[in-house]
N, C-alpha and C positions, 0 to 999 in steps of 0.2 A: 339495618331495619327492616328493610325492604323485605332481605334473601329471610331472615325471621317469616315474616309475617308469606309472605311464598311458599316455603317451607308447613308454620301453619294449614294452609290450605289443601297442600296435597297430599298429608300424613294425618289429619283431622288431627281430634281430642286427644285416642290414642296412643299417635304418637308423638305427644307431645315431649314428654321425655326425653325424649330424640334430636330435640331442634337445636336443644345448647352444644351439643357436641357435634351434628352435620354441621351447623355453619361457622364452629371453630375450625374442621375438616377444611370447608369452601376457600374463607378467608385464608389462613395460612401457606396455601399454595401461591406459590409465585409468581410475581405475572410476567409473562413474558417481554422481554425487550425487544423491540420493534427497531429493525435496520433496513435502512434502505435498501435494494441488491436492480444493479444495473448488470443484465448477464452477457449486455455485449451484441456485438455481430459476431459472423462466423462460428468460429468451434466456442465462443462465449458459451450461451444456451449448454452447449453439452458439456462442459469444465463445472459451469454456476449448479446443475444439474447431479455431481460430482458432491460440490458441499453443502448440499440440502441433504443427501443422504450419507454423508459424515457424520453433517452434524445431529442429524437424527438418531443415527448410532447411536453418538458420546452422550445424547441426551441433552446438548445444547438448549438452554433458555430461550433461541430465537424464533422472532418473526415475523419473514422475508414481506418487504414491501417492494414489488417489485416496477421497473420502468423498464420501456423499451424505448432506444432510439426512432425519431421520428422519421416520416418520408418527406416532410416539409420543413423549411426553415422558418423555427419560431422567430417570427420579429421581434419578441421581449427578448432573447439570447443570440438572436445573430446565428443560430446552430443548427441542428437536428434535436440536439436536446430542447425539450421543451421547459415553460418556466416551474410548471407541475412539480416535477420531478427534482427541480435544484430545491423548489420549498422540500420536497419530503425526505432530503439530506438535511436541512437548517432544519427541519421541527424534530427529527431522529439526532444527530449531531455524528451517527455514525453508521460507516454504509461499505459495500463490497462490490470493486467497480471490475467487471471482465475485458477483455480488448473491445475497442472501437477502430473502425477506422473511417477516417478522415479521408474524401477525395482529394487528390494533389492535383493542387492548380488551380481547383476549383473556384475560387473564392470564396467560399467553402469558410467558417472558422472553425480552427480547431475544437474537436470535441473537447480531449483534456486539455487544452486552452480554457475555452470556456470553462472548465468544471475549476480549475485552479484559479482563475479568477473572479468570476461571479461567487464562490463556497469562500473565495479567501487563504486560500487551503498553501498559507506560506513555503513550509518546510516538504520533503519528501526525503522520506526515510529509508536505505534501503539494506537491512541486514545481508548479509557474505559472509557464508560459511563453507567448510569443506565438507562435504554431507559420506560421514561411518559409509562403506560399503562401495560406494560410487567412487571408483579410481580418476582424477583428471591426472595435471601435472606436476598441482601443488596437494599438497596434504595437509596445507598448517593457515591454509584461510582462516579468518575470525575477524573481521571489520565493515565496521557501520561505514556509508555514506548517508550524509546529509544534507542537501541542495537549496536553496531558497530558490522558489518554486515560482514568484510572482514577476520578477523585473528583471536586468540584464537584457542581451541582449533579446532576449522573445519576450518584449516589451509589445514588439509588435510597429512599431512606431518607425515606417520607410516613406520613402517617396524619392522620387524622380527629382535631381537636384537642372538636369539638360539633358536632352536625348541621348543615352550610351553609359550617362553614369549616375545612378541611385545612390542612396544614403541608409545607413541603417543607423539608428541611436542608441546605443546601449547604456539603458538606464541604473544609474546603484543609485541608491538611498542608502540615509544614516537608520529611519528606522527600520526598516528591511530588513539591513546588513544585520544591527543589535538586534531584534528578534530571534533570527535563526541561527546568528552566535548565541546567543544565553541559549533558546533551545538544545542546542549541542553540546555545551557542556553540562547544562540540567541535565541529559542524556546519561551524557560520558559520566557522572556523577550518581545517579540514580541507580547506573547496570553494572556499575563498579568496572569503567574503566578509567584509565591515568594517563591516556592521552589524546589530544586533539592538535590534528597539521588542520590551517588554514591553508586552500590552494589557489594561489591567484598567480595575475601576470604582471604584477605593478609595477615591474622592470620596466616594462611597455607601456602599460595603462593606469600611466601615473594616478591618475586625477580620481579614474574609477576604480578599482583596486584600491589604490592607496584608501579609498576611506572603508572599503570592505575592511582591510589590514588593520585600517584606525579600530574600526568599532568590534572585532574579535579580541584586538590586544586591549583594551576599553574591558572587556566582559571578561577574557582570561584572566583578569586581577581580582577579581572575586572568587575567584575557584586557582587558590596558590598551594593545593592539594594536586591539580591536575597537569600535567606537564605539556605546556604548549608549544608548536611549531608552525613553521611559514615555509612552505615548500612552491617552488615555480610552475607549473601545468605539466612542462615538457619534461622536466627532473621526477615530479612525481608519477610519470606513465612508465618511464624508464624505473624507477626504483620499483614497481608495482610488477612490471615484468619480470625483474630479476631476483626478487625476494618482499610477499606481498605481507610478512609477518613485522616487515618492520612500520604498519600502520596498527591505526587501532580506530581510533571514528576523523572521518573527513570530513570536513564543513567547507560548503564550496559556491560562489555564484551561478548563478541556471546552467549557462552552457556548456564550463565546467563539468557542472553535477552530471547535466546529459550522457556527457562523454563518458565520464571516469566510472558512473555507476556502469554505465552496458560492460565495461573492462572488466569490470571486478566480478562481475554476471559474469563472463568466459571464462575467469580464474576457476570458477568452481563446476563449470558446465553447460552455463547458457541461460538465457534469458527464463525457460523454461523450469527454472530449478528456483529463481529469487524472488523473493519475493517482495512486497512495497508496500507503505504507506501513507500517503498525506497527512497531513496536521496542517489543520485551521484554528482560525480566533474561534471566542467562547467553547474549545473543545472538542470541535466536529474533525473527525476521522476516518478519511475514505481510505479504505486498502486497496489496491490495485494490482492483476495482472499487469504484466507491463509489453509483455509479450506482442506484437503481433494478432489478428484473428485469422491466420492461415486460412484463407475460403479453400485452397486447394484441398484438403480435409477434411474442411465443415459435413456434416452430416454424414460422417466417415466410421465417427464409433472410434478413432483413431487420435485422438488428440489426450496431452499429458495434463492433465487438472493440477501437480505438484504448485505451478506456479501459483496459479489463486486460492488452494487449498493454504498452503504458509502464508499465502499475505492473510487469511482469516482467521490464522492463527496470532499475525498481529495483533488484527481488531481483536476480537476477546480480552487479549496480555492490555489493549487498551480499555476495554470494560471492566479491567483484573476478572475477568475468569480465570485464574491462571490456572486453575487444575484439569478444566478442559483444555486448555493452550498446550497444555505438558503432552495428554493423554494424544490427541491428536497430530499434534508434532511427533509424536515419538513412536508410532502408528505409522505416520507416512515415514519417516524415514526408514523404519524398521523394515515396512516392505519396501522399498526402492535394498534397503546392504543386500535384503534375503538374496533379491534377485530371480526371484521366480514367478516376479510375475511386474513388467518392466515398458512402456509405450518405445513402439520404436524408433523417437531419438534419444530414449535412454539405451538404444541395444536389444531390446525385448523384441519380444513381439504381439504381446499383450493391448488387447482393447482397451477404452475407456471404461467401460462396465469392469471387464475382471479385473480391471487396476486399481477402481475404487471398490467394488466386493472384499478383493484384498486386504487394505485401509481398514474398513470396519471390520474384515475379522480378526488384524490386530490389534481391535477397542474391546 
């Protein structure tokens, strides 16, 4: 109603016949989706700019709400991430994160750990697939790693027993294990996957990994159409290197997931080509580039934005913008396969800017 009154003032009586059609045109325009963007450190702002340019070229209806890492510890988060930035993700329920660097051994809470804990991002999902036209040791990789993200050895519970002896607690709970197992089987079912492998070391850690397996078995009974298997972590590593085609969806506790997901990235060319998305309660999704901030090449227009771009594609799929996601992914893969524009880590000599323009050209 307010829009109609404004149009009447602007158009006057002579323009009254145009009011209803103009108002309809304004109201039918889709409202943009607000998403939180953490450009990150080092090369982060450069590759985040690539994402913004590609999204603009593809006419993706997203408006970015940008937040940067602070230069002082926020006592409310005990890290350089501000409380306001976390609230932004909670409010928008979707976001994209560039690489963030945490000083090693300085007593600061890890930025990534802060995000996982504060936003309860319980599952890290990494699709790992061979890129057409980019040759690696393997041509047939097509698997998904799903990592429990909130507990295990990364619970942060460490203390000194006596001088020279420290103890770290591994926490496994039924609630978290059931939750990530349910997500893994649901993902497999909705994405046409046929097998879920639970990765463990229950032959040694009988209580903790034993509980994890018990929860996975419980969930597996509800999905009889999906093949379920259990694989010991060390055997899993050997099998992945020998023949990654043996696996489909892998679900595992936190530490194993951290290791296995990076191993799988190495099968297809490295972390610079691997997308990642964190799933949380209440439908929160935070996609991210999992590679480092590469401070040695920051600001030199040399960074490869592929991982962040493909992670942004997973974000679009979460938002059910499937057409936009497919268009952008095809443009990325076609640019790499063509071989004319590749950054140095992909064996080329293109700048970040030229690589991004080539992707936009394929759109």
